[in-house]
C-alpha atoms as an extended CHARMM CRD file, in Angstrom:
* protein
*
       158  EXT
         1         1  MET       CA             19.6290000000      -14.7910000000       24.4000000000  PROA      1               0.0000000000
         2         2  ALA       CA             22.5350000000      -13.5040000000       22.3160000000  PROA      2               0.0000000000
         3         3  HSD       CA             22.1960000000      -13.4590000000       18.6410000000  PROA      3               0.0000000000
         4         4  ASP       CA             25.3280000000      -15.3050000000       17.3180000000  PROA      4               0.0000000000
         5         5  LEU       CA             26.3980000000      -14.4930000000       14.2060000000  PROA      5               0.0000000000
         6         6  SER       CA             28.6400000000      -15.9490000000       11.6940000000  PROA      6               0.0000000000
         7         7  VAL       CA             30.8200000000      -12.7660000000        9.9350000000  PROA      7               0.0000000000
         8         8  GLU       CA             29.2770000000      -14.4020000000        6.4890000000  PROA      8               0.0000000000
         9         9  ALA       CA             25.5690000000      -14.1840000000        8.3870000000  PROA      9               0.0000000000
        10        10  TYR       CA             26.4780000000      -10.4330000000        9.3160000000  PROA      10              0.0000000000
        11        11  GLU       CA             27.6770000000       -9.0690000000        5.8380000000  PROA      11              0.0000000000
        12        12  LYS       CA             24.6770000000      -11.0980000000        4.3540000000  PROA      12              0.0000000000
        13        13  GLN       CA             21.7160000000       -8.8680000000        6.4300000000  PROA      13              0.0000000000
        14        14  VAL       CA             23.9380000000       -5.1290000000        5.6060000000  PROA      14              0.0000000000
        15        15  SER       CA             24.0150000000       -6.1440000000        2.4230000000  PROA      15              0.0000000000
        16        16  SER       CA             20.3950000000       -6.6520000000        2.3930000000  PROA      16              0.0000000000
        17        17  VAL       CA             19.9340000000       -3.2630000000        3.7460000000  PROA      17              0.0000000000
        18        18  TRP       CA             22.1380000000       -1.6870000000        1.6450000000  PROA      18              0.0000000000
        19        19  LYS       CA             20.7880000000       -3.0090000000       -1.0260000000  PROA      19              0.0000000000
        20        20  ALA       CA             16.8220000000       -2.2750000000       -0.1350000000  PROA      20              0.0000000000
        21        21  THR       CA             18.0600000000        1.1460000000        0.7530000000  PROA      21              0.0000000000
        22        22  ALA       CA             19.1490000000        1.7340000000       -2.5130000000  PROA      22              0.0000000000
        23        23  TRP       CA             16.1630000000        0.4310000000       -4.0290000000  PROA      23              0.0000000000
        24        24  LEU       CA             14.0200000000        2.7670000000       -1.1730000000  PROA      24              0.0000000000
        25        25  SER       CA             16.3630000000        5.9950000000       -2.7840000000  PROA      25              0.0000000000
        26        26  ILE       CA             15.9750000000        4.9110000000       -6.5230000000  PROA      26              0.0000000000
        27        27  ILE       CA             12.0360000000        4.6510000000       -6.0590000000  PROA      27              0.0000000000
        28        28  THR       CA             11.9440000000        8.1420000000       -4.7560000000  PROA      28              0.0000000000
        29        29  ILE       CA             14.3790000000       10.1190000000       -7.0300000000  PROA      29              0.0000000000
        30        30  VAL       CA             11.8970000000        8.2860000000       -9.9550000000  PROA      30              0.0000000000
        31        31  GLU       CA              9.2030000000        9.4950000000       -8.2370000000  PROA      31              0.0000000000
        32        32  VAL       CA             10.8870000000       13.7160000000       -7.3470000000  PROA      32              0.0000000000
        33        33  VAL       CA             12.0620000000       13.5450000000      -11.2980000000  PROA      33              0.0000000000
        34        34  ALA       CA              8.3210000000       12.1970000000      -12.5950000000  PROA      34              0.0000000000
        35        35  ALA       CA              6.7140000000       14.7560000000      -10.7760000000  PROA      35              0.0000000000
        36        36  LEU       CA              9.2940000000       17.6430000000      -11.9790000000  PROA      36              0.0000000000
        37        37  LEU       CA              8.7830000000       16.5990000000      -15.2170000000  PROA      37              0.0000000000
        38        38  TRP       CA              5.2800000000       16.2050000000      -15.3850000000  PROA      38              0.0000000000
        39        39  ILE       CA              5.1870000000       19.9750000000      -13.3960000000  PROA      39              0.0000000000
        40        40  TRP       CA              7.5830000000       22.0500000000      -15.7870000000  PROA      40              0.0000000000
        41        41  VAL       CA              8.3930000000       19.5460000000      -18.8550000000  PROA      41              0.0000000000
        42        42  PHE       CA              5.0360000000       17.6390000000      -19.9660000000  PROA      42              0.0000000000
        43        43  PHE       CA              2.3990000000       20.0370000000      -18.1940000000  PROA      43              0.0000000000
        44        44  PRO       CA              3.6630000000       23.6790000000      -16.9870000000  PROA      44              0.0000000000
        45        45  ASP       CA              0.1070000000       25.2350000000      -17.4220000000  PROA      45              0.0000000000
        46        46  GLY       CA             -1.1700000000       23.1890000000      -15.3000000000  PROA      46              0.0000000000
        47        47  GLY       CA             -3.6390000000       19.5890000000      -15.4560000000  PROA      47              0.0000000000
        48        48  GLY       CA             -2.8960000000       16.9990000000      -17.2020000000  PROA      48              0.0000000000
        49        49  PRO       CA             -4.1930000000       13.6230000000      -16.3200000000  PROA      49              0.0000000000
        50        50  ARG       CA             -3.7460000000       13.6710000000      -12.9040000000  PROA      50              0.0000000000
        51        51  MET       CA             -5.1500000000       10.3550000000      -12.1910000000  PROA      51              0.0000000000
        52        52  LEU       CA             -2.8680000000        8.8040000000      -14.1700000000  PROA      52              0.0000000000
        53        53  LEU       CA              0.4330000000       10.5330000000      -12.0490000000  PROA      53              0.0000000000
        54        54  ASN       CA             -1.4500000000        9.3870000000       -9.0170000000  PROA      54              0.0000000000
        55        55  ILE       CA             -1.6160000000        6.2090000000       -9.7150000000  PROA      55              0.0000000000
        56        56  PHE       CA              2.3340000000        6.2780000000      -10.5740000000  PROA      56              0.0000000000
        57        57  PHE       CA              2.9110000000        7.6840000000       -7.0550000000  PROA      57              0.0000000000
        58        58  ILE       CA              0.3750000000        4.9720000000       -5.4360000000  PROA      58              0.0000000000
        59        59  LEU       CA              1.9790000000        2.1500000000       -7.0100000000  PROA      59              0.0000000000
        60        60  ALA       CA              5.9350000000        3.7290000000       -6.6170000000  PROA      60              0.0000000000
        61        61  SER       CA              4.8750000000        4.0580000000       -2.6370000000  PROA      61              0.0000000000
        62        62  LEU       CA              3.4680000000        0.4490000000       -2.2590000000  PROA      62              0.0000000000
        63        63  LEU       CA              6.5810000000       -0.7890000000       -3.6150000000  PROA      63              0.0000000000
        64        64  LYS       CA              8.6260000000        1.2990000000       -1.4410000000  PROA      64              0.0000000000
        65        65  ALA       CA              6.2450000000       -0.0420000000        1.4630000000  PROA      65              0.0000000000
        66        66  PHE       CA              7.0030000000       -3.4930000000        0.1570000000  PROA      66              0.0000000000
        67        67  PHE       CA             10.9730000000       -3.4580000000        0.6420000000  PROA      67              0.0000000000
        68        68  ILE       CA             10.0440000000       -1.3190000000        4.3360000000  PROA      68              0.0000000000
        69        69  VAL       CA              8.1110000000       -3.7860000000        5.6760000000  PROA      69              0.0000000000
        70        70  GLY       CA             10.0290000000       -6.8820000000        4.0120000000  PROA      70              0.0000000000
        71        71  GLU       CA             13.5810000000       -6.1320000000        5.2850000000  PROA      71              0.0000000000
        72        72  PHE       CA             13.8230000000       -3.1810000000        7.9460000000  PROA      72              0.0000000000
        73        73  MET       CA             10.5970000000       -5.0450000000        9.4980000000  PROA      73              0.0000000000
        74        74  HSD       CA             11.8300000000       -8.3620000000        8.9590000000  PROA      74              0.0000000000
        75        75  VAL       CA              9.0170000000       -9.7430000000        7.2090000000  PROA      75              0.0000000000
        76        76  ARG       CA             11.2130000000      -11.3670000000        4.4630000000  PROA      76              0.0000000000
        77        77  TYR       CA             12.9110000000      -13.3170000000        7.2780000000  PROA      77              0.0000000000
        78        78  GLU       CA              9.8550000000      -14.5210000000        8.9830000000  PROA      78              0.0000000000
        79        79  THR       CA              7.7930000000      -17.7610000000        8.4610000000  PROA      79              0.0000000000
        80        80  ARG       CA              5.1430000000      -17.8190000000        5.3370000000  PROA      80              0.0000000000
        81        81  ALA       CA              2.7930000000      -17.7640000000        7.8410000000  PROA      81              0.0000000000
        82        82  LEU       CA              3.7480000000      -15.0600000000       10.1640000000  PROA      82              0.0000000000
        83        83  ALA       CA              4.2210000000      -13.0420000000        6.8480000000  PROA      83              0.0000000000
        84        84  LEU       CA              0.4630000000      -13.7350000000        5.4130000000  PROA      84              0.0000000000
        85        85  THR       CA             -0.7510000000      -13.1310000000        9.1720000000  PROA      85              0.0000000000
        86        86  ILE       CA              1.2900000000       -9.3810000000        8.9980000000  PROA      86              0.0000000000
        87        87  LEU       CA              0.1880000000       -8.7810000000        5.1900000000  PROA      87              0.0000000000
        88        88  VAL       CA             -3.3640000000       -9.3210000000        4.1350000000  PROA      88              0.0000000000
        89        89  PRO       CA             -5.6410000000       -8.0730000000        6.7980000000  PROA      89              0.0000000000
        90        90  THR       CA             -3.1050000000       -5.0720000000        5.4840000000  PROA      90              0.0000000000
        91        91  VAL       CA             -4.1020000000       -5.3050000000        2.3040000000  PROA      91              0.0000000000
        92        92  PHE       CA             -7.1880000000       -5.5860000000        2.9580000000  PROA      92              0.0000000000
        93        93  LEU       CA             -7.5270000000       -2.5320000000        5.4320000000  PROA      93              0.0000000000
        94        94  ILE       CA             -5.4530000000       -1.0790000000        2.4300000000  PROA      94              0.0000000000
        95        95  TRP       CA             -8.6750000000       -2.2730000000        0.1180000000  PROA      95              0.0000000000
        96        96  PHE       CA            -11.1330000000       -1.0580000000        2.3840000000  PROA      96              0.0000000000
        97        97  ILE       CA            -10.2770000000        2.5600000000        2.4150000000  PROA      97              0.0000000000
        98        98  ILE       CA            -10.2310000000        2.9420000000       -1.1140000000  PROA      98              0.0000000000
        99        99  ALA       CA            -13.2710000000        0.8410000000       -1.1120000000  PROA      99              0.0000000000
       100       100  PHE       CA            -15.2900000000        3.4800000000        1.0650000000  PROA      100             0.0000000000
       101       101  LEU       CA            -13.5800000000        6.5580000000       -0.3150000000  PROA      101             0.0000000000
       102       102  TRP       CA            -14.8150000000        5.4750000000       -3.2120000000  PROA      102             0.0000000000
       103       103  GLU       CA            -18.5940000000        4.6490000000       -2.2390000000  PROA      103             0.0000000000
       104       104  GLY       CA            -18.2890000000        7.9870000000       -0.1710000000  PROA      104             0.0000000000
       105       105  ALA       CA            -17.3090000000        9.9500000000       -3.5300000000  PROA      105             0.0000000000
       106       106  GLU       CA            -20.8320000000        8.4480000000       -4.8130000000  PROA      106             0.0000000000
       107       107  TRP       CA            -22.7720000000        9.2740000000       -1.8810000000  PROA      107             0.0000000000
       108       108  GLU       CA            -21.1500000000       12.2760000000       -2.3400000000  PROA      108             0.0000000000
       109       109  LYS       CA            -22.3100000000       12.7660000000       -6.7670000000  PROA      109             0.0000000000
       110       110  ASN       CA            -25.9030000000       11.4670000000       -5.7100000000  PROA      110             0.0000000000
       111       111  ARG       CA            -26.5080000000       14.0230000000       -2.5610000000  PROA      111             0.0000000000
       112       112  VAL       CA            -25.8360000000       16.8970000000       -5.0380000000  PROA      112             0.0000000000
       113       113  ARG       CA            -28.0620000000       15.2120000000       -8.1650000000  PROA      113             0.0000000000
       114       114  ALA       CA            -30.8980000000       14.7360000000       -6.0020000000  PROA      114             0.0000000000
       115       115  LYS       CA            -30.5030000000       17.8390000000       -3.9230000000  PROA      115             0.0000000000
       116       116  ALA       CA            -30.3350000000       19.5010000000       -7.9820000000  PROA      116             0.0000000000
       117       117  SER       CA            -33.5150000000       17.5430000000       -8.9240000000  PROA      117             0.0000000000
       118       118  MET       CA            -35.1750000000       18.9610000000       -6.2210000000  PROA      118             0.0000000000
       119       119  GLU       CA            -34.4830000000       22.2800000000       -6.5060000000  PROA      119             0.0000000000
       120       120  LEU       CA            -37.2740000000       24.3550000000       -8.3880000000  PROA      120             0.0000000000
       121       121  PRO       CA            -36.6290000000       27.1380000000      -11.2580000000  PROA      121             0.0000000000
       122       122  GLU       CA            -36.5110000000       30.7730000000       -9.5640000000  PROA      122             0.0000000000
       123       123  ALA       CA            -39.4150000000       31.5050000000      -11.2900000000  PROA      123             0.0000000000
       124       124  VAL       CA            -41.6690000000       28.7460000000       -9.4220000000  PROA      124             0.0000000000
       125       125  HSD       CA            -40.3380000000       29.5950000000       -5.9230000000  PROA      125             0.0000000000
       126       126  HSD       CA            -40.2670000000       34.1150000000       -6.9640000000  PROA      126             0.0000000000
       127       127  GLY       CA            -41.5400000000       34.3070000000      -10.4130000000  PROA      127             0.0000000000
       128       128  HSD       CA            -43.5410000000       37.4880000000      -10.7860000000  PROA      128             0.0000000000
       129       129  GLY       CA            -47.4390000000       37.4390000000      -11.4420000000  PROA      129             0.0000000000
       130       130  HSD       CA            -48.1870000000       35.1830000000       -8.6860000000  PROA      130             0.0000000000
       131       131  ASP       CA            -50.9390000000       35.5220000000       -5.9890000000  PROA      131             0.0000000000
       132       132  HSD       CA            -49.8620000000       35.3310000000       -2.5170000000  PROA      132             0.0000000000
       133       133  LYS       CA            -51.9530000000       35.6770000000        0.3450000000  PROA      133             0.0000000000
       134       134  ASP       CA            -50.6720000000       37.2090000000        3.1670000000  PROA      134             0.0000000000
       135       135  GLY       CA            -51.2070000000       36.1230000000        6.9070000000  PROA      135             0.0000000000
       136       136  HSD       CA            -54.5990000000       37.9740000000        7.3420000000  PROA      136             0.0000000000
       137       137  GLY       CA            -56.0970000000       36.5190000000        4.0120000000  PROA      137             0.0000000000
       138       138  HSD       CA            -56.0590000000       38.8550000000        1.4590000000  PROA      138             0.0000000000
       139       139  ASP       CA            -54.3940000000       38.1800000000       -1.7660000000  PROA      139             0.0000000000
       140       140  HSD       CA            -51.1770000000       40.0070000000       -3.0370000000  PROA      140             0.0000000000
       141       141  LYS       CA            -50.7590000000       40.5440000000       -6.6570000000  PROA      141             0.0000000000
       142       142  HSD       CA            -47.3080000000       41.3330000000       -7.6570000000  PROA      142             0.0000000000
       143       143  LYS       CA            -47.6050000000       42.3240000000      -11.1710000000  PROA      143             0.0000000000
       144       144  HSD       CA            -47.0470000000       45.8240000000      -12.1300000000  PROA      144             0.0000000000
       145       145  GLY       CA            -49.2190000000       48.1600000000      -11.4590000000  PROA      145             0.0000000000
       146       146  LYS       CA            -52.3110000000       45.4040000000       -9.7730000000  PROA      146             0.0000000000
       147       147  ASP       CA            -53.9500000000       45.8140000000       -6.6410000000  PROA      147             0.0000000000
       148       148  ASP       CA            -52.4720000000       44.4830000000       -3.4300000000  PROA      148             0.0000000000
       149       149  GLY       CA            -55.7540000000       44.1410000000       -1.2820000000  PROA      149             0.0000000000
       150       150  HSD       CA            -54.8920000000       46.9300000000        0.0400000000  PROA      150             0.0000000000
       151       151  GLY       CA            -56.3690000000       49.3820000000       -2.0710000000  PROA      151             0.0000000000
       152       152  HSD       CA            -52.6170000000       50.4150000000       -3.2590000000  PROA      152             0.0000000000
       153       153  LYS       CA            -50.8810000000       49.9190000000       -6.5160000000  PROA      153             0.0000000000
       154       154  HSD       CA            -47.7700000000       48.0570000000       -6.8050000000  PROA      154             0.0000000000
       155       155  GLY       CA            -45.4450000000       50.0030000000       -9.2920000000  PROA      155             0.0000000000
       156       156  GLY       CA            -43.7770000000       46.5410000000      -10.1480000000  PROA      156             0.0000000000
       157       157  GLY       CA            -41.7130000000       43.6300000000       -8.4400000000  PROA      157             0.0000000000
       158       158  HSD       CA            -40.8180000000       43.0330000000       -4.9830000000  PROA      158             0.0000000000
């Protein structure tokens, strides 16, 4: 099937591609300038609220994705139903990824908290002054100068 485009339609499409390319270039330049300003001007020693910078990059990337999908993948020229069929699952996919990452971080925090609450202080595990029985039923005293059950005196410690 041949594509019959008038000169006006062709020039309009070429103009749209150049506009999208210009917007993509502008957004990319703003991203690079923001990153360099962040590193060299605002926080030269590192640090700063990285979440703010990350949110900016995510939003700029989504804006660029909008231009790419709309113009270069021709979704902008499709019927509304087809565009929604493509875009709505994509939005849900992105939302699922964010939700699963968030949930995974919470699971990690809970795991660390649970592990910390289950660990006993070092003095309880290996503290001095506790009597221990060896495999032969003998009591071993671990205080300085006490009998170990075999008639030997310990000089202290383990």
